[in-house]
N, C-alpha and C positions, 0 to 999 in steps of 0.2 A: 246793483253796483255798490258803491260805497256810500253808506249813509252817515250822518252826524250824529254822535251819541255820546252821553257823558255818564259813565259808570263810576262809583266810588268804592274805596274799601269800606266805607261806613255802612254799606248794604250788608245785611245779615248774610252770612256765607251760604245759607240755603236759597236765599232769594237770588244771589248772584248766579248760582247755578240753574235756576229755574226761570230767570227773567225772560219773558217771551219777547220774540222779534216781532215787533208790529210796526206797520208802515208809517204811522203818525204819532205814536206814543212811545217814550223812551223813558229809562230810569235815570234821574238827574243826579247832580252832586249831593242832593239831600235824601237820595234813595226813594225818591217817590216818582211813580210813572208820570211823565210830564210831556206835553206836545213838544215836538222837536224844535219848533221855532221859538221855544222859550229857554233855550240853554245858553248861558252866557260864557262860553268857552269854545275853542277850537278843538275839535275831537273828530278822528276818523274811525270808521268801523268797517272791518272786512268781514263780510258774512260768509256762511258756508258755501252758498250759491256763487259767490265771487271767488272763493277759493277754487272751486271745481272748475268753473268756466275759464278762469285764468291760468290753470295748470299749476297752481301754487303748491309745492310739497314741502317746503321749509320756511322758517320764520324769515330768514333774510330775504327770500323771494317776496313773500307777502307784503313786507314792510318797505320795500324799496321804492315804492311810488307814493308814499305818504307824504303830503306836504310838511315842510319844516323838519323832516327826519333824513339824516344821513346814515346809511349803512356802510360800515367799513369792515370788510372780511379779509384777513390776512391768510389767503389761501382759499381752497374749497372747502367742502363740507368737512366738519371737524376742526378746521382752522379757527383761531380765535376771531369772534365777529362782535363788534360793539356798535353802539348807536350814539348819535350826536342829535339831541333834539333842541332845535332853536339856537344852536350855536353853543350850548352848554357842554360840560365835559361828559365823557362816556360814563362816569360813575355817578351822574346826576340823572340816572334813568332808573326808576324802580319798576320792577317786573312783578305781576302778580298771577296767580293761578287760581282763579275763582275767589279772587279778593284776598288770597293769602301771599305775603311776600315770598319770593322764591330766588332772590339774589343770593350769591354764595357768600357765606361769611367768611370762609377761609381764603378767598381771593384777595390779593394785597390791596385792591381798590374797592372790594365789596361788589364786583360786577356780576352780571349775568352773561354768560356766553351764549349768543344767539346763534352760533354756528352749528349746534348740534341737535336742535330740536326740529321735529317734524310736526305735521298738522292732522293726522288721521282722527285724532280724538278731540279735535277743536271745532266748536260751533261758530265762534266768532272771535275776532281780535279787536280790541279797543285801544286806540292810541290817543292818550290825552296829553295835550301840549300846554306847557305853563307851569308855574309853581303851584304844586298840589299837596304840599305837606300838611296843610290844615285837614286834608281828607285821608292822606296815606302815611304820613310820617316821614321818617328819615329816608333821604335819598331822592325823593321827588321834587327836585329843583327844576330840571328840564321837563319832566313830564312822567307818565306812568303808562305802562303797557299791560293790559288785563287780558289773559287768556281764558276764555269761557269755554268750559267742558261740555260736550254733548250730554243731553239728559233724555231719558226715556219718556214717551207720551203716546197716547193712543194704542191701537193694536200693535202686536209684535212686528217689527220689520228688521230687516238686515241689509246689509251692503258688503259686497266683495269686489275687490279691485286687483287686477293683474296687469303689469306693465313691464316691458322690456325696452331696451334702446341702445344707442350708440353714443360715446364708447361704452363697452360693455357694461350694462346696468340692468338691474331688476328690481321690481318693487311689488310687495303684496300687502294688502290691507283689508280688514274686515271689521265690521260693526254689527252689533245685535243690540236693539233697544225697544222699549215698549212699556206699557203700564197695564197693570191688571188688578182690579179692585183698589186698595189703598196702597199699592206698592208699585215703584216704577224702578227701571233699571237700564243701564247702558254698559255695554262691554266693547272695548276697542283694542285692536292689536295691529302692529305694522312691523315690516321687516323691509330693509333696503340694503342692497349690495351694489357697490360702484367701483369701477375701475379707477375713476377720477382722472385728474390732470396734474401735469407738472405746473405749479404756479410760479416757479422761478421765471423772471421775464426772459422771453426769447432774445432780447436785446443784449442780454449779459453773456459774457463768453463762458461763464460756468454753467449755462443751461445744458441739461442732458436729455430731456424728454422723459425722464423717469416719472411715472405716474404715482399719485398718491391716493390708493384706494380707501374706500370708506364702507363701513358696515354698521349698521344699527338695528336695534329691535326695542319695541316699546309695548306696553300693555296698560290699559286703564280700566277701572271698575268705577261706575258711579251709580249709587243706589240711593233710593228715597223711599219713606214709608210714613203714612199718616196713621199715627198711634191712636189718636182721638180726633174729634171734630176740631179741637183747638191746638193739638200738638202734632208736630211732624219732626222726623229725624232724616239726616242725610249722612252718608258715608262715601268717601272718596279715597282711591288708593291708585297710584301711577308710579310706574317703574320703567326706567329707560337705560340702556347701555349701548355705548358706540366705542368703536375702534377705529383707528385712522393712521395714516402717515402724514408727516409734516415736512415742509422745507425749513431750512435753517439759514437766517440771515448771515450772523457772524461777521468779521471784518478780516478778509474780504467775505462776501457771501459765499455760501456753499449749497449746491444742489444735493441735499442729503438723500440717502436711500434707505436708511433705517431708522429714522427719527419717528418714534410711534407714540400715539396718544391713546389713553383709555379714559372714558367719562361715563360714569354712572351716577344716577340720582333716583331716589325713592322719596316720594312725598305722600302724605295721607292727612285726611281731615274728618272730623266727626262733629256734627252740630245738631242741637235740638232748638226748635223754634216753637214758641207758644204764642197763641193770640188771646188777648184780653178785650174786655168791653166790646163784644160782638166785632172783633177784628180791628177796632181803632187803635190798638195798641199792640205792636208786634215786638217780641223780645226774642232774641237769639244768644245761645251760649255755644261757642265753638272752640275746639282745640285742633291744632294743626302741627305736623311735624315734616321737616325736610332733612334728608340726609344725602350729601353731595361728596362724591369721592372722585378724584382725578388723579392721573398718573401719566407722566411724560418721560420717555426713556430715550436718551440719545446715546447709543454706544459708540465707541471711537471707531472712525472710519480712515482706512489708510490713506485716502485721496483727500481727505479734509486738510486745507492748508492751515486751519485754526488749530488742529489737533484737539477737538472738543469733544468731551463726553459729559453727560449729565443724567441725573435721576432725580425727578421732581414729584412730589406727592402733596395733594391738598385734600384734606378731610374737614368738611363743614357740616355743622349741625345747627338747625334752628328750630325753636319750640315756640309755639305761639298760642296764647290763650285770649279770647276775645268775648266781649259782652256787648252787643248792639241792640239799639232800641229805636223803633219808629212810632211816632203818635201823629194819626191824621186828625187834623182840625176841622171843625165845621165851619161852612162859608159864613161870613159876617160882613154885612154891608158890601162894600166894593171889593173886599179880600175873598178870594176863592183858592181852592186847591192848596190849602196850607198845610204844612207839616212840620214837626220838630223831631230831630234825631239826636240822640246822645249815646254814650257808652264808654268803655274802657278796655284796656288791652295790656297784656303783659308778654313780653319777648325775651328769649334767652338765646344768644348767639355763642357758639363755640368754634374755635378753629385749631387745627393741629396740622402745620404744614412743614415741609422740609425740602430744602434743595440742596444737593451736593454735586458739584460741577468741578470739571478740571479744563482749563483753557491753555493748552500747550504747556503743561508743566506747572501752571499757577492753579492752585486749588481755591475754591470758593464754596462757601456754605451760607444759608440763611434759613431761619425757622421762626415759626410762631406757634406758641402753645398758650392759648388764652380763653377767656369767656367773658362775656358782659351781659347784663340785663338792662332792659328799659321798661318803664311803665308810662302809659298815656291815657289821657281822658279827652273826649271830645264832645262838642255840641254844636248844633247847627239848625238851619231852618229855611223855609222858603214859602212864598205866596205869589199871587198874581193879583194886581189891582186893576179894576175896571176892564178886565179882559185885554189889557194892553202892556201893562209894566209888570214884568217877572222879575222877582228880587230873590237873591239867595245870599246866604252868609254861614260861614263855619269858622271855628275856632278849636285849636287843639293844643294842649300842654303835654309835653313829654320830658320825662326825666330819666337819665341813663346813670348806671353805676360808674361809667367813664365817659368822658367827652361832654360832660356838663348838661344842662337842660335847655329846652328851647319851647318857645310859644309861638305858634304860626296861626295866621288867619287869612281868609280870602272872603272878598265880597264881589257880587256880579250882578248885572242887571241887562234885561233885554226889553227894548222898547219897539213894539209891533206898529207899523204904519200901513195898515191895508189898504189905504187909498193909494198908496204908491207901490203896492206889492212888495214892500221892503220890511225890514227889520234892522235895528242897530243893537250892538252889544258892547258891553264894556266891563272889565273885570280888573281887580288888583289883589294881589296875594303876596305873601311871604312864605319862604321854605328853608330847608336845612338839610345838610348832609352830616350824620354823626361820623367821627372818625373810625376808620376800619381798624379791626384787631391788629393787623400788621402796622398801621399807622401808631397805635397804642403801645404795642408790646413787641414788634418784630425785632430781630437781631440778625446781624450777618457778620462774616469773617472779616469784613473790610472796615469795620469800626461803626456800623449803623446800629443805632439803638433807638427803639421806639419811644414816644413821648406820651406818658399817661396823662399829661396836663393840657393836651390839646383840647381846643374847643370846637364846636360844630362849625362847618362852612354855612354861611347864611346867604340869603338872596332875597331880593325884592322885585317884583315884576309887574308888569300891566299890558293889557292888550285892549284894542278898540277896533271894532270892525263893523261891516255893513254887508248885507245880502240882499239880493232882489231876485225874485221868481218871476218871470215873465208869464202872464197868464195865457191859458190856452183852453181850447173846447174840452178836450179830453185828457191833457196831460200839460205839464209845464214845458214849454219848448225850450226853455233856456234858464239857467240859474247861475248867477255871478256872485262870488263873495270874495272880499278883501280883508285882511286883518293885519294891523301893525302891531308888532310886540316889541318890548323892551325889557331887558333884565340886568340887574347889577348884583355881582356876587362878591362877598367880602370874606375874610378869613379863610381863603383858600389855602389848603395844606400843601406844602412843598418841602423837600428834603434840602436842609441847610447843611453845608460842610464847614468843619472847623479848620483851624490853620494847618496848611500842609496836606489837607484832604486825607487826614488819618482818622478822622471820625466825623459822624454825621447824625442828624436826627431830623424828625419832621417837626415842622412849625407852622403857624397860621400867619403867613406873611404876604399872601398875593391878593390881587383883587382883578376882576374882569368885567367886562360889559359886553353884552350881545343885543342886538336889535335887527329888525328886519321886517320884510312884508310877505304874507302868504296869500296868493291869489288862485283861484279856482274857477273855471269856466266849464260848465256842464251843458252840452247841446244835445237836444233830443228832436231832430228834425223829421224823424219818422218813428212809428210805433216799433220798428224792427231794428233801430239804430240809436246807440247813445255813445257819446265821446266826452272824455274828461280831460281837460288841459289843466295841470297844475304848474305853478311856477312860485319859487321861493327865492327871495334876495335876503342875504344874511351878511351882516357886518359884525365882526368880532374883534376885540381889542384886550391885550393884557395891560391894565392900567398902571402896572409897575414898570413894564419895559416899553410900552407903546406899540408892541408888535402884534400882528395878527395871530389868533390861536391856530394851532396845527390842525390839519384834516378838517377844517370847517370850509367848504367851498363857498364863494360868494353867490354863485348862481347854480340852482338846480331846477330841472323841469322834467316833466313826465307827461306823456300822452297815452292814454288807455282807451280802447275802444271795445265795445260790445255790440256785435251786429249778428243778426239772425236773417240772412237774405233768403233762406229757404226753410220750409217747415222742418223743424228738428235739427237744423244746422246753425250751430253757433261758432262765430270766429271772433277771437279776441287778441288782437295785436297790441303791442306795448313797446314804447320807446321811453328810454331813461337816459337824461342827460345830466352829467355832473361837470360843473365847470372846474377851473384851475383852483389849486389851493396850496398853502404852505405846508411843507413836510421836510422830514429828514431825508435827503436825497443821496442816492449811491449811483456811481458811474457805470459804464458797461462792463467793467471788470469786477464789479460788486464793492469797490471801495467808498467809504462815505466821503461826501463833499459838502457837508454842512447843510443848514436849512436853506431851502429855496422854493421856487414854484414848480409844483408837480403839474403834469399836463392834464387837460380835461379829457372826457371820454364819453361815448355813447354805446349803450347796449339795446339790441333789439331782441324781442321774444314774440313767439306767436303760439296760440293754443287754438285747435279746433275740436269741437265736440259734436257729434251727431247722434241723436236719439233713435235707435232703431225701433223701439216699441217701449211700452211702459216700463219694461224690465231692464233692457240692456241699452248702454251708452258706450260708443266708441270715442276715444279721444287720442290726440297726438299734440305733443308740445315740443317745440324747438326753442332753445335757450341760447343767447348770444349768437344769433344767426349770422351776424356780420363777422364773427371771430375776432371781435375787438380785443386788443391787447392792452387795455386800460388797466392801470395799477391803482386800485382803490386806496391802498397803503403802498407808498413807494417801495419797491423791492418784491412786491407780491403781485403777480398779474391775475387778472380776472379768469375763472375757468373758461375754456374754449367752447366751440359749438357742440351742444348735445342735442340728441333727439329721442324722445321717449313715446311709445304708443301703447295702448291698452285697451281694456274693456272694463267698464264699471256696471254690476248687476245689482238691482234691488229686488228683494223678495219679501 
């Protein structure tokens, strides 16, 4: 099931891709393998076994039960999906692929769209909650999500997966990986074709039932080689392409039939790692590149009451150069497991985007054509004293060509109390988000002009937690964890309008506060049964207006179960509850009614797998089995009931 792990972008890129999944040892915020009980932060890891047993095929599915995380998808697969971590904004989440940032620099908010990525090439997903800019840089105010790619090891092995279901959908995936001599390799490919759902709410009079099909294909190559006993190299290349139909809100909302999206991304990375002083010093030089292209086209439809047509294109490029180092220290007196990390990075972001739209005879255009660079340096360390007190600290300085500079830091401690089977943790950190290229240089035909003098958004936050593992003869029968968190964010960027609303620009004018409690209870009453109950209570406040922040529910809960009642048979039910939240509301005719309280919702999923033999596994997944009409974003209904069944072969 889910384990707690903390991985950082300080880890050399080759190490991130190769980090082993061990039961008791993890890679900490200082890039050093550390016992799980010594990590001073709240992090959830979804490993490959959990992905397969729970039937997860997309990022949104896998992240929906993570404590403190709220997934908001505007439609089905392909529709824009964003994350809110611990109540912070959706652009306060930094997404990494093997340690390399993959947020889209051409997006107006610098967001990553979680609605298009699948999981065939993913070994595990790490969700880090809290201010983490001292480890990852800009954007890590709410947290970080790191997607770790499969790597080859041992003899050659492969997997093939075929599945089909209702409504009409099909999925095929294959992997081939292994290691021979000093060379390791992993190849992954996946294709999906889905009829989709009409995500316009059934309650609205404009609902037609027209489905939104989704198609995607992806391929990943991950290679490694030991050039000498001290030097190794890794190379990574991933390409993904998706096409899909979307629904259009508008005023009034309209159930579009031909609003189409195209989303492609290509990312690559090459790294060299060298060991010095018998492996005590590891140094890595890595270069990475991300190319992201999105195109949304909405032709004019005769039935559209808004008479809307649009053509939008986003082209984003990110180049990344990193130098990272880890030095392992010898034990001295009460201090053990000590290490120091340091390094530097250079990043260039480029954006070329343009929107041309017509709203019933009123034309509108906006565009961004700009680039920016940033340079950063970091240093950190960790140690454990008397085998009880684990300490870690990191500091990072970053300077950008636009948006100013930022120095962020984080300290944390874990105190073990074995006499009470417990451990306590505490951490404090600062974070920032640099202005997006649209914030700085965007322009539109309504008078908006970006502000190149913007400063970074800044935050400070802390958390304190306690965990207890009840002892048992063969296993821990129960684990309970509770964490209180609090964040304060300043210099939030908002669009400010001039007199008569004829002009506008972005300014650092807002402040916000988020706080809450994350709790998790894991029960293991028998060797064949494990259940995890997570509950998060979040309070958010706009400190300028006093209002609650939008789309941040006060209450969230999930129940996930893994049961093996018969040899070879695994059953994994899942229940996800989202409480009421503030949102922009629309009535049953699709007309806006202002900000109000959106209704709560519950989603039920179930996956069953059966191991036929050492090579073949049958699986079946049902999602939204209760056919909930919950609207995660008001005006967009969650996809209806779907069933998928197939076979997974290992050879």
